[in-house]
N, C-alpha and C positions, 0 to 999 in steps of 0.2 A: 212533462211530469205532471202528476195530479195531486191535489191536496184535498183530502176529505176530512171534515171535522164536524163536531157536534154543532147543531144549530145552523149548518150551512143550508142555503136555499137550493132545493133540488128541482130540476126541470121535470115536468110531468111526462110520464111515458105515453106514447101515442096509443090511441085505441086500436085494438086488434079485432074488433067484431066483424068488419067486412071480410076478414080472412078466416073466420072460424070454420069454413067449409073445406079449407085446404090443409093438407098435411104439412108438417114442418119441413119437408124436403123440397117445397116449392118456394122460390124467391120471387117476389113481385117488385118491379122497378118502375116507378113513375117516370115518364119521359118528359124532358124539357120543363121540369119544375124545380123551383128553388125553395129553400126553407130557411127560416130564421135560425134554426138550430144548425150547429156546425157538425154534429154527429155524436153518436154514443159509442164509447170505446168497447169494442168486442161484444156489443149487445145487439139490441133490436135495430138501432140506427148506426150506420157506418158511413163515414164520409168517403167518397171516391178518392182515388189517388191524386187526381188533379186538384182536389181541395185540401189535402192534408197539410200542404205547406202554408196554408193561410188559416190555420186553426186559431180560434180565439184563445185568450189567455186562460179562461176557465170554461170547460165544456162539461156541463152536467155534474160539476164537482168531481169529475173523474180524471180528466186530462188537463193538466196545466202546462201549457207550452208557451213559447214565445214566438213572435213573428220570425219568419224565415227559418223556422224549425230549430232554432238554437235553444239549447237548454243550459241553464246556469251550471257552473261547475259545482261538484259535490263538495261536501264539507271535507276539510283536510284530514280529519280523523277517520272518515268513513263510518262514523257512528251516529250521525245526526241527519236530519232532513236537510234539504237544500238551503234552508235559512240558517244552518249551523247553530241553531238554538235547541230545537226539539230532538230528543234522543230517539233513536230507532230501537224500540223495545222488542219488536218481533218482526220476522220476515216470512212472507209466503212466496213461494216460487212456483212458476208454472210455465209450460211450453205452449206457445200459441201457434196457430196456423191459419193464415188469412185465406178466405175463400177466393178461388181463382175461377170464377164463373164468367162465361162469355155472354154479352148482352145481345139479344136477338133484335134485329132492326124492326122498328114500328112501321106500319103501312104509310107510305108517302114521305118517309123521313129522308131528307136530302143527304144526310151524313149518317148512314146506318152504323158505322163503327165508331162514331165520335162519342167519347165518354163525357157526358154533360155534367155540369155542376148540379148533381142531384143526390138524393139520399136513397139508400137501399133499405127496404123493410123486410124483415123475416117473420113469417107467420109462426105464432106459437100455439096455434089452435090445433085440435085433433081433427082427424078425418070424420066428416059428418055425412049424413045421407044426402044424396042428390048432388054431391060435388062433381060427379062426372057430367052432369047436365050443363054445368057452367062452361062458358067459352074459355078455352085455355089461354087465349091471348089477352082477353079483356074481362076481368072479373067485374061483376055488376057493381055499379056505384063508383067505379074508379076508371073512367075512360082514359085511354092512353097509357095504361099500365100494362107492361108485358110480364110474362112469367118465365123464369129461368129455373130449370130443374137442377136441384143440388144433388151431388153424389152422397152416398151414405156417410163417407168420411167427413164431408163438409157439414152435413146435418148434425152429426155427432159433435163436431167442433162448435157449431152454433149453440147447441144445447149446453155445452160446457161453459161457453161465454156467458150465456144467460144465467147459469147457476153462479158463476163468479160474480157477475154484476149484482145479483140479488144478495149474495152473501156479504159482499163488501158494503152494500147499502145498509144491511142490517147491522154491520159492525159500526157504521157511522151513527146509526140510531142508538146504539149502545153507548155512544160517547167517545169512541176511539177516533183518532185522526189518521188518515191514510195518505200515502204518497206513492205514486207509481210512475214509471217512465212510459213515454209513448212507444207504441209498437210500430217501428219504421221498416221492419223487414217482412218479407212474405211469411216467414216462420222463424221462431227463435225462442229464447228464454227471457222471461220477464219477471220482475220482482214487485211485490206489494209490501211496502214498508209501513209499519204500524207504530203509532205513538200513543201512549196513554197519558192524558193530561191529569192534573192534580185532582180534579173532581172525580174522575173515574178511579184513580188509585185509592183515594180515601174511601170512596164508597165500597169498592171491592175488598179493601183491607179490613173494613168493618164486617162485611159479610163473611169473609174467610177467617175472621178472628185471628189475624196475624199479630203476633206479639211484637211491639215496637218499643224502643227505649224511651223512658220518661226522663224528666229532669232530675229525679232523685237518684243518688248513689249511696250505697251503704257499704260498710266495712265487712270483709269476709273474715270470720274468726278462724285463725290458724291453730293447729294443734301445737302445744308447747312441749317442753321437755326434750328427751333424747331424740324423738322422732323429728322435731324441728331442726335440731343440729345435724342429724343425718341427712335430712333433705337439703339443707344449705350446703353441706359438703358435696353431695351428689350434684347439685346444680353447678358448683364451681368446677368439678371434675369434668362435667359434660358440656361446659360452655363452648369448647371448640366444635362440638357436634351439633350445636343448635343452628338451624337455618337462619340466614340473615334476612328476616322479613319484619315488617313493622309489628310492634307489640304494644300492648297497653302499658303506659308509663307506670301506673300504680297498680300492681297486680293484686294488692290487698283490697281494692275497691271494685264493686260490681254495680253496673247500672241496673236499676229496677225496670223490668219490662212488664207491659200490660197489653192485652188485646186492644187493637186500635179502635177508637170510638170518636166519631165526629162531634158528639155532644160533649166529650171530655177532652177536646183537642188542646185545651190549656195545660193538660198534664204532660204533654210530650215535648221533648227537646228538639223543636223544629227550627233549625237555623236557616235552612234553605229548602224550599219545597222540591227543587229539582234533585237534591241529593238525599233527602230524608229516606226515601225508599231506594235501596241499592239496586243494581242492575238485575241481580238474581230474583229479587222480590218483584220488581216491575215485570219481568218476563213471565214469572209465575202467575201474576194477576191477569196479564193479557192472555195467557194460555187458557185460563179458566173461562174467560169470555169467549174465546175461540171454540172451546169444547161445547159450550151450551148454546151458542148462536146457531140457529137452524135456517134452512131454506125450504120453501114449499116444493121446489122441483125435486122429484124423486124422494121426497120426504127425508132429506138428509138431516142428520141429527148433530151436526157439528163438523169441525175440521177433520176429525178422524174419518168420517164417512166420505167427505170430499176427497181426501187423499186416497182412500181405498177405491174410489170411483175415477181416479186419475183426473179429477177436476183441477186439483193442485198437485204438484210433484212433491213438495216438501214444506214443512213449517218448522222454524227453528229460531231461537234467540241468537244474538250475535256474540262472538267472542269480543273481548275488550281490546281489540287491535291485534297486530301481529306479535308473535312470540319472540321474534328476533328483531328488536328495534335498536336504533342508534341514538334516540333522544334520551335526554337526561332523566326525565320523569318517567319511570317505569310503571307500566300498568300491571294489574294483578296477574295477567297471563304471562307477562315477561318475568315477573317475580317467581311464579310457579315453575317456569321453565328453567330459570337460572338456579334456583335453590332446591328443586325437587325432581324435575323431569329429565335430568341428565345423569348418565352413568358415572360421571366424575364426582358426583355428590352422594355416592352410595353409602358412605359412612355417616351421613348426617341423619338426624331425626326428620320425620315428616312434618311439614307445617300444617297440621290437621285443621287448625282454626281457619287458615286461609283457604284450604281445600273446601271446607264446609261453606265458607262464604261465597266461593266462586261456583262450585258445582252443586251445592245443596246438601242437606243433612243425610240423605240416603247414600250418596257416594262418599261423603265424609265418614260415615259409619263403616263403610266397606274398607276404606284405607286404614282407619283406626284399628279395625279387627285384624287386617292383614299385618299391620305393624306389630300389634301385640302378639300375634301368632309367630311371627318371625323372631321377636325377642325371646319368646318362650322356647323356641327351638335351640337357643344357645346353651342353656343348662343341659337339655336332653342330649345335645350333640357332644358336650364335654363328657357326660356320663357314658354315652355310647362308645366314645373313643377309649375311655378307661377300661370298659368291659372288653373291647377288642384287644387292647394292649395286654390285659390280664390273660387272655387266651394265648397271645403270642409268647408271653413270658413263661407260662406254665406248660407249654407244649412239650418241652423236653422232659418234664417230670410226669407226664401223663402215662400211667402204666398200661392202660388198654391199647393205646396207639403204639407203645413200645412193643407189646406182645404181638400185635398185628404185623409190625415191621420186622420182627425177629425171624430170620430165615431158618433158625435151628428148630423152631416149633413145627414147621412143615405141616401146616393145616392144608390137606388136599381137599379142594372144594369140588362140588359136583358141577358138571358142564352147564354153561349159561344158555345153550341152545341145543337142539337135537341134531345128532349125526355130525355136524360140521364143527362143533365146539368140543375142545378137549378138556380134560381135568386140568385144574390150575391151582397154583399156590396162593394162599391168602396174602403172603408178603408182597405180592405184586400190586396190591391195593394200598400200599403204605402211604403214598402221597395223599390219597383221598381221605384216609383216616386222620392224618395229621392236619389237613385242612379243615376237616369237620370239627376238630377240637377248638378251632378259633371261634366258632359260633355255638358249639354244643358243650358248654361247661357250666359249672354252678353259678357263675356270675350272670348268665343270661336269665336265670330265674329271678334274681334280684332286680335285673333291669326290667323284666316284665311287670313286676310289682311297682317299680318306680314309674314306668310309663303310664300305668293305669291311674296312679295318683297324680301324675303330671297332667293327664287329660282332664281330671276333675279340677285340679288347681287352675288350669287354663280357662275352663268354662266359668269358674267362680270369679276369677280375676276379670274376665271379660264382662260379666254382669256388673261388677263394681265400676269398671271403666265406662261402661255404657251409661250407667246411672250418673256418673260424674259429668260425662259429656252432655247428657240430657239437661242437667242443671245449668251448666255454663252456656249451653246453646238455647236455653229457654224452651225446652221441650217438655218440661214437667207439666202434667195436666193436659197434655196434647190430646184432644179428642179426635177420633177417627172421622175424617170428613166423608160426607156422602159422595160416593163416586158416581160419575156419569156412566151409564151403560155403554158397553162396547158397540161399535157400529155393526158388527156381525150379529150381535144379540138383537139390536133394534131391527135389523133387516129381517131376521128370522121371525121376530114378533110381528112385524108388518105383514109378512107372508101368511102367518097364521090368521091374522085378522081378515085379510082378503079372502082366504079360503073359507072362513066361517060365514056362511050365507045368512045366518040368523041375526047377525048384527045389523041393526037398522040405524037410521039417523037419530032416533030417540035415545037409544042406549049407546051411542057412539062414545059418550063421555065415560061410560063404564068400561068400554073396551080399552081405554087408555091404561086402566089399572090391571089389565090382563098381563099375565106372565107365562113363560114357558114352564110346563109341568114335567113331571117324571116321564109321562108317556111320550112327550115331545122329544125328550132326550134319550129315550130307550135305544133307538138305533145307534146313537153315538156311544153309549155305554157298552152295548154289545160288541161293537167294533173295537172299542178300547180293550175289553177283556180278551177277545179273540186274538187281536194282533199282539198284545203284550205277551200272552202265553206263547204265541208263535215266535216272537223275537227271543224269548228266553230259550225256547227249544232250538232256535237257530244258533244261539251262543253255545249251548251244550253240544250241538252237532259239530260246530267248529272245533271245540275242545276234543271231541271224540275223533274227528278227522286228524288232528295233530297226534293223538295217541296212536292211531293206525299208522301214521307216517313214521313214528318212532319205532314201532314194532317191526314194520316191514323193512325200514332202513337198517335197523340193527341186524335183522336176519340176512339182508343182502350183503352187508359189509362182512358178516361172519362167513359168508360163502366165498369171499374173495380169497384168491390164492396169494395175494400180496400181503406180506406180514405187517406192513405199516398201517393200512386201514384196519386190519383185524385187531391190532394192539390198541388202537385209539377209538374203538367203537363207541364207548360210552360218552367220551368227550365230544366227538363229532355229532352224535345224535342229539345230545342235550343242547349244544350250542345252536345247531340249525333249527331245532324244534322251538327254542325260545324266540329266535328271530322271527320265525313264521307266526308264532303266537302274537308277537308285538305288532307285526304288519296287520294281522287279522283284527286285533283290538283297535288299531288306529282307523281302519276302514269302517268297522262296525260302529265305532264311536260317532263318526260323522253321519252315518246312516241313521243311527238311533236318535241323534239330536233332531234331525228333520222329521223322523217318524213321530217322536214325542210331541213336536209342535203341531203336526197335522192331527194327531189324535186329540190333542187339547182343543183344537179349533172346531172339530166336529162335535165336541161336547157342548159348544156354544155357552161358555161361562158368561155371567152377566157383567162383571166388572173386571178391570185390568188386574186388580189384586187377586181375585179368584183365579183368573186365567194364569197368572204367574205362579201361584202356589201349586196348581194342578200340573202345570208344565214342569215345574221343578221336581215334583214327586215322580212323575213318569220318567223324566230324563235321568234322574238319579238312580231309580230302580234299574233301568236298562243298562246304564253305564257302570253301575256297581257290579251287576252280574257279569258284564262283558270284561271288566278289568280284573276281577278277582276269581273268575271261574277256573282258569288254568292253574292259579296258585292254590286254590282249594283242592284241586285234583291231586297235585303233588303232595300237599300237606296231609291229606286225610284218606286218599283212596289208592294212590300208587303203592304197589307192593303188598296190598292187603288181600288181594284175590288171586294170588299167583298159584296157590296149591303147594305141592311138595314134589320132590323127585319121585318119578314113577306114577304120579297122579297130578300132573300139571293141568291148569285151566287154559284152554286154547280158544282163540278167536279165528274165524274164517278157516277152520279145518287145517290147522298146521302151524299157526303162529302163536307162540306162548305169550301170555300177558307179561308185561315188563316188570322187572324187579327193581328194588332200591339198590343202591351201591352198598358194598360191604360195610361202609361206615354209617349207613343210614341215609334216609331221604332228606335230612335237614340241610346238607350241603347243596343238594340240587334245588331245594326250596329257596335257599339263599341266592343261588344263581338266577333262578327264575324271577324272584322278586326284584333283585337289583337291576337286571336288564330291562324288565317291563317298566319299572319306576323311572329309571334314568332315560329310557327311550321315550316314554310319554312326555317327560319334562323337557327333554331336548328338542324333540320333533314337534310334538303337538302344542306344548305350552309356549315355546319360543319361536321356532321356525314358522309354524303355521300362523302364529299371532302376529309375526312381523310381515311375512310374505303375502298372506291372503288379503289383508286390507290394501296393500300396495297394488296387487294385481286388480282388485276390484276398482280402485281409484283410476288405474290406467285404462281399464276396460270402459268405465263410464266416460272418461275423457275422450277416448277414441269414438265411442258411440255418439256423443254430443257433436264432435267435429264432423262425423259422417252425416248426421241427420240435418244439421244446420247448414243452409247455403252460405257461400262465402259472399256476403253482401256488406257493403260499407255502411255502418250505422253512424250518422253524423252526430247523434246524441250520446254516443258511447264515450265515456271518459277514457283518456289514455291510460291512466293508472286504474287498475281494478279496485273496486270498492270492497269494503269488508264483507258485504253480503255475497259478492261474487266469490271471494276467497273461501268463505265458509260453505258455500254451496257445493264446491268440488270436494269437500271433505267427506269422510265416511259417516253416514248417519248413526247415531247412538241407538243400539238395539237392546240395551238393558244389561244388568249386572249378572245375569244367570250364568253365562259362560265363565266369568271371572271367579265367581264363588264355586262353580262346579269343579274346576280344575284344582282348586285349593282343598275342597272337601275330599276329592278322590286321593289327593296327596296325603291328607290327614289320615285317611284309612290306611295307606301304605305305611305311615309312620307308626300307627298304633296297633293295627290288627295283627300283623305278623312280625312284630318287632323282636320277638324271641328268636327268630331265625336270622335276623339281619340288624344287628345293633347299630350299624352305620347309616341306617335309613334317615335318622334326624339330621345327620351331617350333610347328606346330599340334598335333603329338603331345604336346609338352611342356605346352602350355596345357591340353590335355584331361586329361593324367595328373595335373596338380596338383589338378584337380577330382575325378578318378576315385579317387585315394587316399582323399580325405575322404568321397566318396560311398560307396565300399565299406566304409570304417570305420563310417560312420553306419548302414549297412545291417546290419552284423554286430552292432553294439552295441545298436541300438534296434529293429530290425525283424525280426530272425531269432531263433528259439530258439537257445539255446546249443548249439553243435555238440559232438559227442563228440570228445574229444582223441585225436589220432592221432599216434604217434611216427614221423616220417620223417626220414631224413638227407639227402634230396635232393628235387628237384622232379620226378623220374621221367622219363617219356617226353617231357615238355615240353622238356627240354634238348636231346634229339636232334632235335626239330622245329626248335628255334631254330638249332641248328648246321646243319641241312639248308637252312634259309632263307638263312643267311649265305653258304653256298657257292653256292646258286642265284643269289643276288643278284649275285655276281661275273660269272656268265655272262650274266645278263639285262642288266645295265648295259653290258657289253661290246657286246652286240648293239644296245642302244638308241643308244649313241654311234656305232657303226659304221654302222648301217643307217638308223635313224630320223632322226638329226641330220645336219647338213651339215658336220660336223667333218672327216671324211675327204675329201670332195670339195674343201673349201677348202684343206686341206694339199696335196693332189695338184696343185691349180691353182697354188698359190703356189710350190711347189718343182719342178714339172715342166713346167707350161705357160705360166706368166706370163713375159713378156719382161723385165720389170724386177724380178721377185721380190716384187711387191706384189699386192694383191687387186683392182686395177683391171681391169675386164673380166671379172670372175668370173660375173656374171649372164648376160652374152651367151654365155659359154662353156657354161653349163648349159642353154641353150635351143636346141632344134633347130628347123629350118625345115620347113614343110609347104606344098605348093602347094594353094591353095584349090580349084583346078579338079579335084583328085582326091577331093573330098568325094563321098560317095555321093548319088545322086539322092534328094531328099526330106529330106535332113539339113541342107541349106544354110539359113542364117538367112533368115527371111522379112522383107520390108520393111526390110532393113538399109540405112541411109544410107551405109555404107562399102563396100557390096558391089562397086561399080565401082572403088574405089580400092585395095582390098586384093588383092594377088597372092599374098603369102606371109603365113602366120600362124605364130606361135611356140608351142611347147609344151615343158614341162620334161622333158627326157630326153636321153640321149646316143645319137643316131641319125644316120645318114648323111643328107645333104641331098637334095632331090629331083633335083638335077642330077648326083648321083653314080650310077655304074653300079649300085651296090647300094643303091638309094634306100630310105630308111626302115629299113634294117637297123641292128642295134646297131653303134656305132662302136668304134674302138680305145680311145677314152677310157672307154667303158662298161666294157670288160673290165679296163682298168687300174685304174679306181676300184673295181670289184668285187673284184679281187685284193687291193688295198690294204685294203679293208674286212675281208676274211677274215683277212688277215695281222694286222691290228690286233686282231681278236677273239682270235686265238691268243696274240699277244704280251701283250695286256692280261690275259687270263685267267691265263696262266702266271706273269706278273710279280706280280700281286696274290695269287695262291695261294701263291707262294713267300714273299712278304712276310708273309702270314697265318701260314704254317707257322713262319716265323722268329720272329714275335711269340709264337706258341704255345710255341715251344721256349725262348725267353728268359725267359718268365714261368712260374715253377713253379706247379703246381696247388695245392700245400700251402705256405703261408707258412713261411719258415725258423723263425721264432720259435714257431709252432704245432707244427711238427714236433719241435722240441726240448722243448717243454712236454709233449707226449704221451709222449715217452721218459722225461722226468723224473717224470711222474705215475705211470708204471708202477713205477719204482724207489721212489718215496715210498710207494706202496701196499704193496709187499713189506716195506719197513722198518716200516711201521705195523703190519702183521699180526704180524711177528716180535716187535715190542715189546709189543703187547697180549697175545699168547700168553705171553710170558716173564713179564709182570706177573701174569697170571692163575695161572700155575704157582707163582710165588713166594707168592702169596696163599694158595693151597691148602696149600703146604708150611708156611706160618706157622700155619694152622689146625691142622694135624696136630701140629706141635711144641707149640703152646699146649695142645692137648687132652691131651698126655701127662702134664702136671702137674696135671690136674684129676681130679675124682672119676670113678668108673666110669660113673655115669649121665650126667655131663657129657660124657664121652668118646663115649658113644653118640649124644648130640645133635650132637656135632661131626662124627661120621662121616656123619650124615644130611645136615648142611649141606654137607660136602665132596662128597657124592654129588650133591646138588642142583646144585652148581657144575659138576660133570663133565657133567651132562646139559644145562647151560645153561637150565634151567627153574626157575622160582620157585614153590614151593608156597605158596599164599596163607596157609595156616594157620601157616607157619613164617617168613613174610616178615619179620616184625619181629625174629626171632632173629638174622638175619645182616645186617640193614641196616647196622648199625654197622660191620661188617667190610668192607662193600662200598660204602662211601660214595663212593669214587673212581669207581665205575661208575654208569652211568645206571640209575635205578630205573624199571622198566616195570610 
């Protein structure tokens, strides 16, 4: 194993000038020569196999082995270096492949195949002019050296080794300490373990302005009165629901935090340097160093570029041990698994503070948002169930459905298709009419208003919770950190610089300030616009294809001679079409996710945040259209362009456009919405989320076993270390998929809730499982993500707000156009003679003279053909005996006007109420606002007090030294000077410890 640390002595690299004329694909081997160096690991110098067993204890500060090739056992926890003292803060993993080149015999060599104790050198120079003139066996200046030609694969591997070596050397120069295992196999997996010492942690914490706890604690002022009593009662009632995790003993006290500063180190409560920065903070600091450390080879700009170029396979912080342990002292990962990431604790609250501590603020905010959303679904589910039960209770007293089911009325309806369909009685659609009343009743209007206000309340409450978390997590005043450019952006910028021939050595510094312009990104923008439009057209084409399927299948079943298929045409067509829609949506969702990522990549955004925001917008747009296009069709377009008997609208010269059921399209909209929503949640959100990571893990394991040769590694520990266990886990790819599925579900809950009041119930049941599913995935199946400090959920809040506003408009149109709510109101208050709903069905049906049917469209072999003079169809049109026969009647225009008026009234009323709720609920809770002001004043007082005490201490030193000997006075001045600089000289540390016992010793 190797140990790299700051200030370690490095062996100078051998000069490569004699090889500048050779390409890197040539290997030169000096014959029968020995060197004082034992070898350079995977770099320019490599010890032959016969010498590897006698490697020295430290080789160029890279390889630390022991004689006979034995390596000391790893730390018992798998979280430390081999010395069991220094923590492993970060791990780099890579696959290596040793060169298997054959040595050509030198002239006169008695043992041409003997592998002497020699060193192998790899030229890193480029091909120069005149290289062909040199003798291939003996380069000038190095007699006795032979040349071995490397394969392209070996040359690439040597280049990667050089990049790794340079990168790790730069990390050491940055102050990090490195440990790595010897590479004893011909090819395999190797790990670089990184430790950040105190000097690096304190330096970087100051640069990153990380807030750390000080010695000062202050009291949090609680609200008094009835709110305090209610809060105490709520805490007692919910005590069994609280997770059993460590909590702060005194919840009324809060530690004052301040950005870390080495000059003010006396302010902080540093009891132990090794534990002052927790694991998440340490890994975050190391990640920042990895991102900004570069190498000259290929102009790599950090660890992101090296991973993209396959120099390293992965870079990740370690989990805090295994999640299923038998020891008494449970680590944080075990706590999270026991109290959060199991389905058996679904009834408990989430330990948000522990989640934030372990995974960082960004992931903590996601689970806090998901928890609040799930809690808010409880009241909406209760109201939705009440609305549904109201429909069930009032179904027997609903007059229109009674009239439709009454066989004595004998409404003879016009044929549903040409030639093969007969006249039919409206009473045969009784079941559909009764089912429609469950969702199409006056209570659904109230529920639509309620859900619009619910969405506003949810967003307002989230803003308040977000602000509260920002305060307790010390995120208030968090400044946006300057992000490092993405590797793809840097590569594109480098290509632009190389293409620009006007850049010379004199203005090369100005070239560093160069950036990608609009013209550089124009091809990417054009491709984005074209492909997004194409994808939207593809979705519309898929919807149209399903429409054609419904029309043709309905016609085919109508032609059937079997009575059973003909009597169940509508049910069969609707059910199969919805399932086809679901399958198409699931397939296109996966395609659109990959397309959105590719489109964002060709835009070449500069930072990861910009990349994530653009990816989210594209993916949401495509998935929104994909998920809701079939539902929009049923809600607003189906049955609107049918025509009338004798003048139907046809597609493909013979197929009539499909009509809504006699009870309206709302029932079909409910079926469509419920199946798509439940199908997406069950298949995509749960089965895919569980199955796909397991398949990826299995595939990666099989691939590693296939590529790695089965060789015995004497240095491999019997028990796998934590870095081995974490490597086989799935890498964390971001929160976008998690947010996306919840945002799409939020759309199902709010956009068409007027047609499906039970949507919040199914969303709640899904989310109870989803919270634990995501928790288990983060704790047990994913590598530990890098901690990211965020004070909000970013662009997702704007998308939620947009969906909430759009839901008001859509629900207004669903109630006004899709349901029969407005026609019923109009009939009851404008056309009914007694102010009741009696006669409503007859009022909505128009007359048609069957003799006006086009030739060839009349029903064939109809037993009722001689008895039927007029048939009825659902529309407001003039009767055949009117001068303007079959034209839209006055009732049609009156109902249409009422529908549009309702849309305007409903939209403005709900928007007004939403704005009113937004205005009444402050974004920042009053107590949090006061605490933030109090924290600022406490911080100023604490600074002044500490500075005053420090000055008094210095004055006491000076006064004390005046009464001492001259030599003692000199020592006192030195001590005073050390306090003025806020630095402790280790050689004199013991001399002033007694005077500074009230300050923290660091």
